[in-house]
C-alpha positions in Angstrom: -0.2 -0.1 0.0 2.8 2.3 0.5 4.6 1.4 -2.8 1.3 1.0 -4.6 -1.6 3.2 -3.1 -3.9 2.6 -5.3 -3.9 -0.9 -3.8 -5.6 0.6 -0.8 -8.6 2.8 -2.2 -9.5 0.2 -5.0 -10.4 -2.3 -2.0 -12.7 0.5 -0.5 -14.5 1.4 -3.4 -18.4 1.1 -3.2 -20.7 1.8 -6.1 -21.9 4.7 -3.6 -18.5 6.3 -4.8 -19.5 6.3 -8.5 -22.1 9.3 -8.6 -20.0 11.9 -6.5 -16.8 11.1 -8.5 -18.3 10.9 -11.7 -20.3 14.4 -11.2 -17.0 15.9 -9.9 -15.1 14.9 -12.8 -17.7 16.3 -15.2 -17.3 19.6 -12.9 -13.8 19.8 -13.1 -13.7 19.0 -17.3 -16.4 21.7 -17.8 -13.5 24.4 -15.9 -10.0 22.9 -16.6 -10.5 21.6 -20.4 -11.0 25.1 -21.8 -8.4 26.2 -19.4 -6.0 23.9 -20.5 -6.3 25.0 -24.1 -5.6 28.4 -23.1 -2.5 27.6 -21.1 -0.9 25.4 -24.3 -1.7 28.1 -26.8 -1.1 31.4 -25.0 1.2 30.5 -22.5 3.3 27.2 -23.4 3.4 28.9 -27.3 2.1 25.6 -28.2 -0.7 23.2 -30.2 -3.7 23.5 -28.0 -4.3 19.9 -28.1 -1.0 19.3 -26.2 -3.0 21.1 -23.4 -5.2 18.2 -23.2 -2.4 15.8 -22.7 -1.8 17.0 -19.5 -5.3 15.9 -18.1 -4.7 12.7 -20.2 -2.0 11.4 -18.6 -1.0 13.1 -15.5 -4.4 12.6 -13.4 -4.6 8.8 -13.8 -0.9 7.7 -13.2 -1.8 10.0 -10.0 -4.6 8.1 -9.4 -2.4 4.9 -9.1 0.6 6.6 -7.0 -0.6 9.4 -5.4 -1.4 9.4 -1.6 -3.9 12.5 -1.4 -7.4 10.7 -2.8 -9.2 14.1 -3.2 -6.3 15.7 -5.0 -6.4 16.3 -8.6 -3.5 17.0 -11.0 -3.2 19.1 -13.8 -1.5 22.4 -15.7 -1.1 25.3 -14.1 -0.4 28.8 -15.5 2.6 29.4 -13.7 4.3 26.3 -14.9 2.9 27.0 -18.6 4.3 30.6 -18.7 7.8 28.8 -17.4 7.6 26.3 -20.2 6.6 28.6 -23.1 10.0 31.0 -22.2 12.2 27.9 -23.0 9.8 27.6 -26.1 10.5 31.3 -26.9 13.8 31.2 -26.6 13.9 28.2 -29.2 11.9 30.5 -31.6 14.1 33.3 -30.7 17.3 31.6 -31.4 16.3 30.7 -35.0 16.0 26.8 -34.1 11.9 26.9 -34.6 9.6 29.2 -36.2 6.6 30.6 -34.4 4.1 28.4 -36.3 6.3 25.0 -35.7 3.9 23.4 -33.7 5.2 19.9 -33.4 8.9 21.1 -32.7 7.8 23.4 -30.2 5.6 21.0 -28.5 8.9 18.6 -28.4 10.9 21.6 -26.2 7.8 21.7 -24.2 7.9 17.9 -23.7 11.5 17.9 -22.9 10.6 20.6 -19.9 8.0 18.4 -18.7 10.1 15.3 -18.8 13.2 17.2 -17.1 11.0 18.5 -14.3 9.4 15.3 -14.0 12.8 13.4 -13.5 14.3 16.0 -10.9 10.8 15.7 -8.7 11.3 11.8 -9.8 15.2 11.8 -8.5 14.2 14.0 -5.3 11.2 11.2 -4.4 13.8 8.5 -4.5 16.2 10.2 -2.6 13.7 11.0 0.4 13.7 14.7 -0.1 10.1 15.4 0.7 11.0 17.1 3.9 12.4 20.2 2.3 8.7 21.2 1.9 9.0 22.0 5.4 12.1 24.4 5.2 11.0 26.0 1.5 10.8 30.0 2.0 7.0 31.0 1.6 7.1 34.3 1.4 10.0 33.8 -1.4 7.6 31.1 -3.1 4.2 33.5 -2.9 6.1 36.5 -4.2 7.6 34.5 -7.1 3.9 33.2 -7.7 2.8 36.3 -7.8 5.0 38.2 -9.9 4.2 35.4 -12.6 0.5 36.4 -12.1 1.9 40.2 -13.3 4.1 38.8 -16.3 0.6 36.7 -17.0 -1.5 39.7 -17.0 1.0 41.3 -19.4 1.1 38.7 -21.9 -2.5 38.0 -22.1 -3.6 41.3 -23.0 -1.4 41.0 -26.3 -4.4 38.3 -27.6 -6.8 39.8 -26.0 -6.7 43.2 -27.8 -6.3 41.2 -31.4 -2.5 42.5 -31.7 -1.4 39.0 -32.2 -0.3 39.4 -35.9 1.4 42.9 -34.9 3.2 41.2 -32.3 4.7 38.8 -34.6 6.5 41.2 -36.5 8.0 43.0 -33.6 10.6 41.5 -31.5 9.4 43.3 -28.3 5.8 42.3 -28.7 6.4 38.5 -29.7 9.4 37.7 -27.0 10.5 40.8 -25.3 10.2 41.6 -21.6 7.2 42.6 -20.0 8.3 46.1 -20.1 8.8 45.8 -23.7 5.5 44.3 -24.1 3.9 47.2 -21.9 5.5 49.7 -24.3 4.6 47.5 -27.4 0.8 48.2 -26.0 0.9 51.4 -25.7 2.8 51.9 -29.1 0.0 49.8 -31.1 -3.0 50.3 -28.8 -4.7 52.1 -31.6 -4.5 49.0 -33.7 -6.2 46.9 -31.1 -9.2 44.9 -32.8 -12.6 46.2 -31.5 -14.4 42.9 -31.9 -11.6 40.7 -30.0 -11.3 43.2 -27.0 -15.1 43.3 -26.5 -15.2 39.6 -26.4 -12.3 39.5 -24.2 -13.1 41.7 -21.7 -16.6 41.2 -22.0 -15.9 37.6 -20.9 -13.8 38.5 -18.4 -16.5 41.2 -17.2 -19.2 38.2 -17.4 -16.8 36.0 -15.1 -16.3 38.7 -12.8 -20.1 39.4 -11.9 -21.1 35.9 -11.9 -18.3 35.1 -9.7 -19.2 37.8 -7.2 -23.0 36.9 -7.4 -22.2 33.5 -6.6 -20.3 34.5 -3.7 -22.9 36.4 -2.1 -26.1 33.8 -3.0 -23.9 31.1 -1.7 -24.8 31.3 1.8 -28.4 31.5 1.2 -28.1 28.8 -1.7 -25.1 26.6 -1.7 -26.2 25.1 -4.8 -24.9 28.0 -7.0 -21.4 27.1 -6.5 -21.7 24.5 -8.7 -22.8 26.3 -11.8 -20.1 26.0 -13.9 -19.9 29.6 -15.2 -16.7 29.9 -17.1 -17.9 26.9 -19.1 -21.1 28.6 -19.6 -18.9 31.8 -21.0 -16.9 29.2 -23.3 -19.4 27.6 -24.9 -21.7 30.7 -25.5 -18.8 32.8 -26.9 -18.0 29.7 -29.5 -21.6 29.4 -30.4 -22.2 33.2 -30.8 -18.6 33.3 -33.0 -20.0 30.7 -35.3 -23.5 32.2 -35.1 -22.2 35.6 -36.4 -18.9 34.6 -38.2 -17.2 36.8 -35.9 -14.1 34.8 -37.4 -14.0 36.3 -40.5 -14.0 39.8 -38.7 -10.9 39.6 -37.2 -11.4 37.4 -34.3 -8.9 34.7 -33.9 -10.1 31.2 -33.2 -8.4 27.8 -31.8 -9.5 26.5 -35.7 -8.7 23.1 -36.5 -6.7 21.4 -33.5 -6.3 18.0 -35.0 -4.1 20.1 -37.9 -1.9 21.2 -35.3 -1.1 18.1 -33.6 -2.4 14.1 -34.1 -3.7 12.6 -31.4 -1.4 10.6 -28.7 2.1 10.7 -31.3 4.8 10.4 -28.6 8.3 11.7 -28.9 11.4 11.1 -26.4 12.0 13.9 -24.5 15.7 13.7 -23.8 16.2 13.7 -27.7 19.5 15.9 -27.9 17.7 17.5 -30.6 15.9 19.2 -28.3 18.9 20.7 -25.9 20.0 22.6 -29.2 19.8 26.6 -28.8 17.7 25.8 -25.4 20.1 26.9 -22.6 17.8 27.5 -19.5 16.0 24.4 -20.0 17.5 22.8 -17.1 17.1 25.9 -14.7 13.7 26.3 -16.1 12.8 22.9 -15.2 14.0 23.1 -11.7 12.1 25.9 -11.1 8.7 24.7 -12.6 9.3 21.4 -10.2 9.9 23.4 -7.1 6.9 25.6 -7.5 4.7 22.4 -8.4 6.0 20.5 -5.8 5.3 23.4 -3.6 1.5 24.0 -4.6 0.8 20.0 -4.6 2.0 20.0 -1.0 -0.3 23.0 -0.1 -3.4 21.3 -1.9 -2.4 17.6 -0.1 -1.8 19.4 3.6 -5.2 21.5 3.0 -7.1 18.4 2.2 -5.1 15.4 4.1 -6.3 12.3 4.1 -9.7 11.7 2.1 -12.6 12.1 5.1 -13.1 9.8 7.8 -16.7 10.9 8.6 -19.0 7.8 8.7 -23.2 7.6 8.0 -25.3 5.1 9.0 -26.8 2.4 6.2 -29.7 0.6 7.2 -28.4 -3.4 6.2 -30.6 -5.9 5.0 -31.4 -7.2 8.1 -32.5 -4.0 9.8 -29.6 -3.3 11.7 -27.9 0.3 11.4 -24.3 0.1 10.8 -21.8 3.3 10.4 -20.1 3.3 7.0 -17.2 5.8 6.0 -18.1 8.3 3.6 -14.6 8.1 1.9 -11.0 6.2 1.9 -10.0 5.6 5.0 -6.4 4.6 6.6 -4.6 7.0 4.0 -1.5 8.8 5.5 -0.2 11.6 2.8 3.6 11.2 2.5 5.8 13.6 0.9 8.0 11.3 -0.8 5.4 9.1 -2.6 3.7 12.6 -3.9 7.3 13.3 -5.5 7.3 9.7 -7.3 3.8 9.8 -8.1 4.1 13.7 -9.8 7.5 12.7 -10.9 5.9 9.7 -12.7 3.3 11.6 -14.6 5.4 14.3 -16.0 7.9 12.2 -17.5 5.0 10.1 -19.0 3.3 13.6 -20.1 6.6 15.0 -21.4 6.8 11.7 -23.4 3.6 13.1 -25.3 4.5 16.4 -25.0 2.1 17.7 -22.6 2.6 20.6 -20.8 4.0 20.3 -16.9 1.0 19.6 -14.4 1.2 19.3 -10.7 -1.6 19.0 -7.7 -3.5 22.4 -7.5 -5.4 23.5 -4.8 -8.6 25.2 -6.6 -9.2 22.2 -8.3 -8.7 20.0 -5.9 -11.2 22.2 -3.5 -13.7 21.8 -6.8 -13.2 18.1 -6.9 -13.9 17.6 -2.9 -17.0 20.2 -3.1 -18.8 18.8 -5.8 -18.6 14.9 -4.9 -15.3 13.3 -5.4 -14.5 10.9 -2.5 -11.7 9.1 -4.1 -8.8 9.2 -7.0 -11.8 7.7 -9.4 -12.8 11.0 -9.9 -9.3 11.7 -11.4 -9.5 8.4 -13.6 -13.2 9.7 -14.9 -11.4 13.5 -15.5 -8.9 11.1 -17.9 -11.6 9.5 -20.3 -13.6 12.1 -19.8 -10.4 14.1 -21.7 -10.0 11.2 -23.5 -13.0 11.1 -24.9 -13.0 15.0 -25.7 -9.5 14.3 -27.6 -10.8 11.6 -29.7 -14.4 13.0 -30.9 -15.3 16.3 -29.2 -11.9 18.5 -31.0 -14.0 19.8 -33.8 -16.4 21.4 -31.3 -13.3 23.4 -30.0 -13.0 25.0 -33.7 -15.0 28.3 -33.0 -13.6 28.8 -29.4 -11.7 32.3 -29.3 -8.2 32.7 -28.8 -8.5 35.6 -26.4 -10.5 33.9 -23.6 
């Protein structure tokens, strides 16, 4: 049970858990699958389909090897942005072009694989105790700084200035200050339609978030309304109905054309390391941040709930039955191993880095997820999306 934690929770699994785990997986998919497309396309600068791969392999591997039953593994903005920095270095060096989707995805897979190898090595060396000595203020400050960088980066596609940025070194691959100056110089060229869609969607999400926060004390069920999913679907439908993409609005387009499903590539191929000088240091930083966030999520969730409920048996007697998985101890070393193996497999399929996230794990727990089976369901839902639903992502605006 220590080396293969799934042997513990599988024996305790009951049919009564299926409904909650499935609903939680559907809820998470509605929130985070569109978000993973955005992370891959806008932050990591690789084909959107490679963002989906992070939800295909990583949750499944974590369900087998992880020790926190309700934690869900997936891509985060910080790791995606740092991966994009390495991809941009390869582009700046002239080794790849902006539109060389597969080549850029191979570089991203290298970064993901390196981060996974670092995490795995730390787990095998039993370095999980380092979580207790990490400087929280430093890491939180770094994450806040990444938030600022992401905000500046996202303003370019949200204002429809991608084309202008592609012809400007400061706009496409410059620092945050360079991009701010670029935005001021080219603000008059911004697409009104793209700005309306991007900032309108952001305003709707923030208003709905505030409404849900105010209504939740009286009507708790409003917390389960997938407002972001609704905004994404409505934006895609309106784009298709009114042909906004013909009026200058950038859309995801044919995702399949940018990368066939489940093509593997060895992440540590020497070709990937050409002209990428800071790949290892960036991967180390991604591993550090990912482990820190995963540890925060694991400690917040702890072991699966130990609450019990009364069940009436066939003989009429009442017995107490656990509501979740019991006898589970969260181990920092086993978490490192699980996250390392998951990201090494993800790197093989050129996905972006994925670690445990506090936000999605809380969504999982609050919507009924009690066991790692919710992660398994999430992986299966994502596989279904990759195999059958990609054409329906065609009209999703890139600016979202």
